[in-house]
LOKETOR-581137 format. One record per residue (C-alpha): chain; residue number from 1; x, y, z; residue in three letters. Coordinates in Angstrom, 3 decimals, m for minus. Layout:
BEGIN
@chaine = A; num = NUM; px = X; py = Y; pz = Z; residu = ALA
...
//
This chain:
BEGIN
@chaine = A; num = 1; px = 0.000; py = 0.000; pz = 0.000; residu = TYR
@chaine = A; num = 2; px = 2.787; py = 2.417; pz = 0.937; residu = ILE
@chaine = A; num = 3; px = 4.798; py = 1.692; pz = m2.190; residu = GLU
@chaine = A; num = 4; px = 1.704; py = 1.984; pz = m4.389; residu = GLN
@chaine = A; num = 5; px = 1.301; py = 5.508; pz = m3.023; residu = HIS
@chaine = A; num = 6; px = 4.910; py = 6.476; pz = m3.856; residu = ARG
@chaine = A; num = 7; px = 6.298; py = 5.665; pz = m0.418; residu = GLY
@chaine = A; num = 8; px = 9.471; py = 3.740; pz = 0.361; residu = GLN
@chaine = A; num = 9; px = 10.163; py = 1.012; pz = 2.910; residu = LEU
@chaine = A; num = 10; px = 13.625; py = 0.512; pz = 4.409; residu = LYS
@chaine = A; num = 11; px = 13.724; py = m2.730; pz = 6.364; residu = LEU
@chaine = A; num = 12; px = 16.344; py = m3.700; pz = 8.971; residu = ALA
@chaine = A; num = 13; px = 17.418; py = m0.052; pz = 9.105; residu = THR
@chaine = A; num = 14; px = 18.213; py = 1.689; pz = 12.383; residu = LYS
@chaine = A; num = 15; px = 17.695; py = 5.404; pz = 12.944; residu = VAL
@chaine = A; num = 16; px = 20.714; py = 6.690; pz = 14.863; residu = THR
@chaine = A; num = 17; px = 19.659; py = 10.305; pz = 15.428; residu = SER
@chaine = A; num = 18; px = 17.044; py = 12.961; pz = 14.755; residu = LEU
@chaine = A; num = 19; px = 17.843; py = 16.091; pz = 12.728; residu = ASN
@chaine = A; num = 20; px = 16.400; py = 19.381; pz = 13.980; residu = LEU
@chaine = A; num = 21; px = 16.673; py = 22.977; pz = 12.824; residu = GLU
@chaine = A; num = 22; px = 15.129; py = 25.857; pz = 14.816; residu = ASN
@chaine = A; num = 23; px = 12.852; py = 23.459; pz = 16.708; residu = ASP
@chaine = A; num = 24; px = 11.590; py = 21.897; pz = 13.474; residu = HIS
@chaine = A; num = 25; px = 12.210; py = 18.313; pz = 12.425; residu = ILE
@chaine = A; num = 26; px = 14.062; py = 18.110; pz = 9.106; residu = VAL
@chaine = A; num = 27; px = 14.737; py = 14.382; pz = 8.954; residu = GLY
@chaine = A; num = 28; px = 16.617; py = 11.492; pz = 10.522; residu = VAL
@chaine = A; num = 29; px = 20.064; py = 9.972; pz = 10.182; residu = THR
@chaine = A; num = 30; px = 20.349; py = 6.293; pz = 9.310; residu = VAL
@chaine = A; num = 31; px = 23.960; py = 5.240; pz = 9.862; residu = ASP
@chaine = A; num = 32; px = 25.712; py = 7.892; pz = 7.724; residu = ASP
@chaine = A; num = 33; px = 22.740; py = 8.630; pz = 5.477; residu = THR
@chaine = A; num = 34; px = 20.434; py = 11.594; pz = 6.053; residu = VAL
@chaine = A; num = 35; px = 16.768; py = 11.116; pz = 5.179; residu = LEU
@chaine = A; num = 36; px = 14.981; py = 14.443; pz = 4.876; residu = GLU
@chaine = A; num = 37; px = 11.383; py = 14.864; pz = 5.986; residu = SER
@chaine = A; num = 38; px = 9.076; py = 17.585; pz = 7.306; residu = LYS
@chaine = A; num = 39; px = 7.323; py = 15.046; pz = 9.522; residu = PHE
@chaine = A; num = 40; px = 8.697; py = 12.192; pz = 11.604; residu = VAL
@chaine = A; num = 41; px = 6.624; py = 9.774; pz = 13.686; residu = VAL
@chaine = A; num = 42; px = 8.642; py = 7.981; pz = 16.353; residu = LEU
@chaine = A; num = 43; px = 6.792; py = 4.668; pz = 16.639; residu = ALA
@chaine = A; num = 44; px = 9.401; py = 3.297; pz = 19.027; residu = THR
@chaine = A; num = 45; px = 9.339; py = 1.878; pz = 22.577; residu = PRO
@chaine = A; num = 46; px = 9.427; py = 4.643; pz = 25.166; residu = PHE
@chaine = A; num = 47; px = 13.021; py = 3.916; pz = 26.240; residu = HIS
@chaine = A; num = 48; px = 14.174; py = 4.241; pz = 22.607; residu = VAL
@chaine = A; num = 49; px = 12.215; py = 7.468; pz = 22.207; residu = THR
@chaine = A; num = 50; px = 13.903; py = 8.834; pz = 25.328; residu = GLN
@chaine = A; num = 51; px = 17.337; py = 8.048; pz = 23.906; residu = ARG
@chaine = A; num = 52; px = 16.606; py = 9.721; pz = 20.574; residu = LEU
@chaine = A; num = 53; px = 15.197; py = 12.940; pz = 22.034; residu = ILE
@chaine = A; num = 54; px = 17.709; py = 13.258; pz = 24.914; residu = ALA
@chaine = A; num = 55; px = 20.288; py = 15.443; pz = 23.048; residu = PRO
@chaine = A; num = 56; px = 17.817; py = 18.255; pz = 22.301; residu = PHE
@chaine = A; num = 57; px = 17.020; py = 20.998; pz = 24.896; residu = PRO
@chaine = A; num = 58; px = 13.727; py = 21.771; pz = 23.150; residu = SER
@chaine = A; num = 59; px = 12.578; py = 18.213; pz = 23.926; residu = LEU
@chaine = A; num = 60; px = 13.758; py = 18.191; pz = 27.543; residu = SER
@chaine = A; num = 61; px = 10.216; py = 18.621; pz = 28.894; residu = SER
@chaine = A; num = 62; px = 9.030; py = 15.532; pz = 26.997; residu = THR
@chaine = A; num = 63; px = 12.124; py = 13.590; pz = 28.052; residu = HIS
@chaine = A; num = 64; px = 11.725; py = 14.569; pz = 31.715; residu = ASP
@chaine = A; num = 65; px = 8.028; py = 13.702; pz = 31.655; residu = GLN
@chaine = A; num = 66; px = 8.885; py = 10.143; pz = 30.589; residu = MET
@chaine = A; num = 67; px = 11.908; py = 9.829; pz = 32.875; residu = ARG
@chaine = A; num = 68; px = 10.161; py = 7.867; pz = 35.625; residu = ASP
@chaine = A; num = 69; px = 8.455; py = 5.383; pz = 33.308; residu = MET
@chaine = A; num = 70; px = 9.544; py = 1.800; pz = 33.900; residu = GLU
@chaine = A; num = 71; px = 9.292; py = m1.187; pz = 31.594; residu = SER
@chaine = A; num = 72; px = 7.907; py = m4.647; pz = 32.221; residu = ARG
@chaine = A; num = 73; px = 8.646; py = m7.934; pz = 30.440; residu = PRO
@chaine = A; num = 74; px = 6.358; py = m10.237; pz = 28.501; residu = ILE
@chaine = A; num = 75; px = 7.172; py = m13.890; pz = 27.808; residu = CYS
@chaine = A; num = 76; px = 5.390; py = m15.851; pz = 25.106; residu = THR
@chaine = A; num = 77; px = 5.651; py = m19.644; pz = 25.067; residu = VAL
@chaine = A; num = 78; px = 4.710; py = m21.236; pz = 21.749; residu = TYR
@chaine = A; num = 79; px = 3.532; py = m24.864; pz = 21.932; residu = LEU
@chaine = A; num = 80; px = 2.958; py = m26.769; pz = 18.690; residu = HIS
@chaine = A; num = 81; px = 0.701; py = m29.804; pz = 19.176; residu = TYR
@chaine = A; num = 82; px = m0.276; py = m30.750; pz = 15.651; residu = GLY
@chaine = A; num = 83; px = m3.137; py = m29.650; pz = 13.443; residu = LYS
@chaine = A; num = 84; px = m5.874; py = m31.604; pz = 15.271; residu = ARG
@chaine = A; num = 85; px = m5.428; py = m29.785; pz = 18.595; residu = VAL
@chaine = A; num = 86; px = m7.678; py = m26.807; pz = 19.242; residu = SER
@chaine = A; num = 87; px = m9.077; py = m25.044; pz = 22.305; residu = MET
@chaine = A; num = 88; px = m12.387; py = m24.491; pz = 20.545; residu = GLY
@chaine = A; num = 89; px = m12.173; py = m20.767; pz = 21.255; residu = GLN
@chaine = A; num = 90; px = m9.708; py = m17.967; pz = 20.562; residu = GLU
@chaine = A; num = 91; px = m8.475; py = m17.243; pz = 24.092; residu = MET
@chaine = A; num = 92; px = m8.523; py = m18.781; pz = 27.573; residu = VAL
@chaine = A; num = 93; px = m7.383; py = m17.176; pz = 30.847; residu = GLY
@chaine = A; num = 94; px = m5.793; py = m19.006; pz = 33.795; residu = PHE
@chaine = A; num = 95; px = m5.318; py = m18.305; pz = 37.513; residu = THR
@chaine = A; num = 96; px = m3.088; py = m19.785; pz = 40.227; residu = ASP
@chaine = A; num = 97; px = m0.355; py = m20.779; pz = 37.775; residu = CYS
@chaine = A; num = 98; px = 2.478; py = m19.248; pz = 35.763; residu = ILE
@chaine = A; num = 99; px = 0.463; py = m19.329; pz = 32.522; residu = SER
@chaine = A; num = 100; px = m1.870; py = m16.339; pz = 32.202; residu = GLN
@chaine = A; num = 101; px = m3.449; py = m16.425; pz = 28.743; residu = TRP
@chaine = A; num = 102; px = m3.532; py = m19.071; pz = 26.017; residu = ALA
@chaine = A; num = 103; px = m4.334; py = m18.082; pz = 22.453; residu = ILE
@chaine = A; num = 104; px = m5.358; py = m20.577; pz = 19.772; residu = ASP
@chaine = A; num = 105; px = m3.433; py = m19.445; pz = 16.700; residu = ARG
@chaine = A; num = 106; px = m5.603; py = m21.436; pz = 14.314; residu = SER
@chaine = A; num = 107; px = m7.393; py = m18.116; pz = 13.836; residu = THR
@chaine = A; num = 108; px = m4.280; py = m16.923; pz = 11.961; residu = VAL
@chaine = A; num = 109; px = m3.860; py = m20.160; pz = 10.001; residu = ARG
@chaine = A; num = 110; px = m1.450; py = m21.790; pz = 12.467; residu = GLN
@chaine = A; num = 111; px = m3.441; py = m24.879; pz = 13.378; residu = LYS
@chaine = A; num = 112; px = m2.258; py = m26.721; pz = 16.458; residu = GLY
@chaine = A; num = 113; px = m0.163; py = m23.784; pz = 17.652; residu = MET
@chaine = A; num = 114; px = m0.989; py = m22.425; pz = 21.125; residu = ILE
@chaine = A; num = 115; px = 0.741; py = m19.298; pz = 22.395; residu = SER
@chaine = A; num = 116; px = 0.832; py = m18.792; pz = 26.154; residu = VAL
@chaine = A; num = 117; px = 1.305; py = m15.223; pz = 27.369; residu = ILE
@chaine = A; num = 118; px = 2.987; py = m14.353; pz = 30.688; residu = ILE
@chaine = A; num = 119; px = 3.052; py = m10.626; pz = 31.450; residu = SER
@chaine = A; num = 120; px = 5.161; py = m8.922; pz = 34.096; residu = GLY
@chaine = A; num = 121; px = 7.821; py = m10.231; pz = 36.447; residu = SER
@chaine = A; num = 122; px = 7.528; py = m13.469; pz = 38.400; residu = GLY
@chaine = A; num = 123; px = 9.083; py = m16.874; pz = 39.058; residu = PRO
@chaine = A; num = 124; px = 9.101; py = m17.651; pz = 35.341; residu = HIS
@chaine = A; num = 125; px = 11.890; py = m15.105; pz = 34.844; residu = MET
@chaine = A; num = 126; px = 14.326; py = m17.322; pz = 36.762; residu = SER
@chaine = A; num = 127; px = 13.633; py = m20.365; pz = 34.551; residu = LEU
@chaine = A; num = 128; px = 15.615; py = m21.089; pz = 31.410; residu = ASP
@chaine = A; num = 129; px = 13.674; py = m21.577; pz = 28.181; residu = ASN
@chaine = A; num = 130; px = 13.594; py = m25.365; pz = 28.359; residu = ALA
@chaine = A; num = 131; px = 12.377; py = m25.351; pz = 31.974; residu = SER
@chaine = A; num = 132; px = 9.766; py = m22.693; pz = 31.225; residu = LEU
@chaine = A; num = 133; px = 8.407; py = m24.667; pz = 28.269; residu = CYS
@chaine = A; num = 134; px = 8.197; py = m27.787; pz = 30.429; residu = LYS
@chaine = A; num = 135; px = 6.412; py = m25.927; pz = 33.235; residu = LYS
@chaine = A; num = 136; px = 3.915; py = m24.213; pz = 30.927; residu = VAL
@chaine = A; num = 137; px = 3.152; py = m27.357; pz = 28.912; residu = SER
@chaine = A; num = 138; px = 2.466; py = m29.212; pz = 32.182; residu = ALA
@chaine = A; num = 139; px = 0.050; py = m26.466; pz = 33.263; residu = GLU
@chaine = A; num = 140; px = m1.718; py = m26.562; pz = 29.893; residu = ILE
@chaine = A; num = 141; px = m1.959; py = m30.366; pz = 30.165; residu = ALA
@chaine = A; num = 142; px = m3.772; py = m30.000; pz = 33.497; residu = SER
@chaine = A; num = 143; px = m6.461; py = m27.901; pz = 31.783; residu = PHE
@chaine = A; num = 144; px = m6.544; py = m29.942; pz = 28.559; residu = PHE
@chaine = A; num = 145; px = m5.711; py = m33.502; pz = 29.709; residu = PRO
@chaine = A; num = 146; px = m6.718; py = m35.094; pz = 26.384; residu = ARG
@chaine = A; num = 147; px = m4.082; py = m33.221; pz = 24.429; residu = TRP
@chaine = A; num = 148; px = m0.820; py = m34.973; pz = 23.471; residu = PRO
@chaine = A; num = 149; px = 2.557; py = m33.597; pz = 24.446; residu = ASP
@chaine = A; num = 150; px = 3.689; py = m30.676; pz = 22.281; residu = PRO
@chaine = A; num = 151; px = 5.804; py = m31.565; pz = 19.265; residu = ILE
@chaine = A; num = 152; px = 7.846; py = m28.367; pz = 19.410; residu = HIS
@chaine = A; num = 153; px = 8.126; py = m25.453; pz = 21.804; residu = SER
@chaine = A; num = 154; px = 9.759; py = m22.036; pz = 21.733; residu = MET
@chaine = A; num = 155; px = 10.056; py = m19.018; pz = 24.046; residu = VAL
@chaine = A; num = 156; px = 10.250; py = m15.348; pz = 23.090; residu = ILE
@chaine = A; num = 157; px = 11.219; py = m13.003; pz = 25.925; residu = ARG
@chaine = A; num = 158; px = 10.670; py = m9.277; pz = 25.552; residu = GLU
@chaine = A; num = 159; px = 12.456; py = m7.764; pz = 28.533; residu = LYS
@chaine = A; num = 160; px = 11.154; py = m4.242; pz = 27.861; residu = GLN
@chaine = A; num = 161; px = 7.868; py = m5.152; pz = 26.242; residu = ALA
@chaine = A; num = 162; px = 5.686; py = m2.429; pz = 27.732; residu = THR
@chaine = A; num = 163; px = 5.513; py = 0.237; pz = 30.410; residu = PHE
@chaine = A; num = 164; px = 4.610; py = m0.436; pz = 34.018; residu = ASN
@chaine = A; num = 165; px = 1.026; py = 0.739; pz = 34.632; residu = SER
@chaine = A; num = 166; px = 1.445; py = 2.089; pz = 38.155; residu = VAL
@chaine = A; num = 167; px = m0.836; py = 4.593; pz = 39.902; residu = VAL
@chaine = A; num = 168; px = m0.492; py = 8.003; pz = 38.280; residu = GLY
@chaine = A; num = 169; px = 1.156; py = 6.648; pz = 35.118; residu = ILE
@chaine = A; num = 170; px = m0.949; py = 8.861; pz = 32.829; residu = ASN
@chaine = A; num = 171; px = 0.900; py = 11.916; pz = 34.152; residu = LYS
@chaine = A; num = 172; px = 4.096; py = 10.439; pz = 32.692; residu = LEU
@chaine = A; num = 173; px = 2.641; py = 9.426; pz = 29.332; residu = ARG
@chaine = A; num = 174; px = 3.265; py = 12.071; pz = 26.640; residu = PRO
@chaine = A; num = 175; px = 0.835; py = 13.234; pz = 23.980; residu = SER
@chaine = A; num = 176; px = 1.425; py = 12.549; pz = 20.285; residu = ILE
@chaine = A; num = 177; px = 2.629; py = 16.121; pz = 19.697; residu = CYS
@chaine = A; num = 178; px = 6.015; py = 17.370; pz = 20.918; residu = THR
@chaine = A; num = 179; px = 7.526; py = 20.854; pz = 21.288; residu = PRO
@chaine = A; num = 180; px = 9.339; py = 20.215; pz = 17.987; residu = VAL
@chaine = A; num = 181; px = 7.240; py = 21.017; pz = 14.940; residu = SER
@chaine = A; num = 182; px = 6.706; py = 17.962; pz = 12.743; residu = GLY
@chaine = A; num = 183; px = 7.894; py = 15.435; pz = 15.347; residu = LEU
@chaine = A; num = 184; px = 5.153; py = 13.139; pz = 16.666; residu = LEU
@chaine = A; num = 185; px = 5.104; py = 10.137; pz = 18.973; residu = LEU
@chaine = A; num = 186; px = 3.261; py = 6.842; pz = 18.534; residu = ALA
@chaine = A; num = 187; px = 3.145; py = 3.712; pz = 20.660; residu = GLY
@chaine = A; num = 188; px = 1.202; py = 2.052; pz = 23.438; residu = ASP
@chaine = A; num = 189; px = 2.900; py = 4.337; pz = 25.984; residu = TYR
@chaine = A; num = 190; px = 1.430; py = 7.534; pz = 24.505; residu = VAL
@chaine = A; num = 191; px = m1.452; py = 8.945; pz = 26.554; residu = ASN
@chaine = A; num = 192; px = m4.355; py = 7.627; pz = 24.475; residu = THR
@chaine = A; num = 193; px = m6.751; py = 6.877; pz = 27.335; residu = GLY
@chaine = A; num = 194; px = m6.099; py = 3.149; pz = 26.926; residu = LEU
@chaine = A; num = 195; px = m3.707; py = 0.835; pz = 28.824; residu = PRO
@chaine = A; num = 196; px = m0.565; py = m0.704; pz = 27.319; residu = ALA
@chaine = A; num = 197; px = m2.267; py = m2.546; pz = 24.470; residu = THR
@chaine = A; num = 198; px = m2.041; py = m2.866; pz = 20.706; residu = ILE
@chaine = A; num = 199; px = m5.278; py = m0.864; pz = 20.569; residu = GLU
@chaine = A; num = 200; px = m3.502; py = 2.032; pz = 22.285; residu = SER
@chaine = A; num = 201; px = m0.642; py = 1.871; pz = 19.776; residu = ALA
@chaine = A; num = 202; px = m3.068; py = 1.841; pz = 16.843; residu = VAL
@chaine = A; num = 203; px = m5.018; py = 4.778; pz = 18.283; residu = ARG
@chaine = A; num = 204; px = m1.821; py = 6.812; pz = 18.670; residu = SER
@chaine = A; num = 205; px = m0.765; py = 6.054; pz = 15.098; residu = GLY
@chaine = A; num = 206; px = m4.165; py = 7.077; pz = 13.771; residu = THR
@chaine = A; num = 207; px = m3.982; py = 10.345; pz = 15.713; residu = ARG
@chaine = A; num = 208; px = m0.502; py = 11.038; pz = 14.325; residu = CYS
@chaine = A; num = 209; px = m1.715; py = 10.484; pz = 10.763; residu = ALA
@chaine = A; num = 210; px = m4.681; py = 12.802; pz = 11.292; residu = ARG
@chaine = A; num = 211; px = m2.467; py = 15.485; pz = 12.829; residu = GLU
@chaine = A; num = 212; px = m0.058; py = 15.368; pz = 9.888; residu = ILE
@chaine = A; num = 213; px = m2.928; py = 15.599; pz = 7.389; residu = ILE
@chaine = A; num = 214; px = m4.357; py = 18.547; pz = 9.328; residu = LYS
@chaine = A; num = 215; px = m1.036; py = 20.381; pz = 9.331; residu = GLN
@chaine = A; num = 216; px = m0.508; py = 19.774; pz = 5.610; residu = ILE
@chaine = A; num = 217; px = m3.972; py = 21.084; pz = 4.790; residu = ARG
@chaine = A; num = 218; px = m3.563; py = 24.117; pz = 7.041; residu = ASP
//
């Protein structure tokens, strides 16, 4: 869609710095290459955003606002049982165990694949991947005793997956607009009125797009 509308995609490319002139964004630097732009949306985790805006005095208020935000991990354990295994529903929640949520990925054409989500810190963080897979598969077996043992298993650990939703966190969450003209922020951490969810990230991105369109038209 982007390319059909004369846009370009640069994959596996890391932005190393922002380029500002007179409190206006003029582009970004990728390695030694400068990409010019009148608008930049930082759709990055909050700790990456903090690093990118830290050198600029005009963004100090935004940086300081986010300074006390803390991150929390999310572990996802993928268990592949074979195509005949299904929960019969998209999602199941658990209590009194390490496993928190199980998602049947047959809804995205991955039959027999169950992903188990574990948010936040806890005893699972001290287990290696093999031990965590064994523990989670045993818990799943207690809820679905007719299932066979998983054929394959895999763990993905995101150590800084999301922000910590403590009391008063909304005071630390920035808005999409910054003191720098043309520089906008997107992500689940932006103050969208929603918690740290994909819906919050989507809402922030939509607001950024609308703001850019408004500024272009004005």
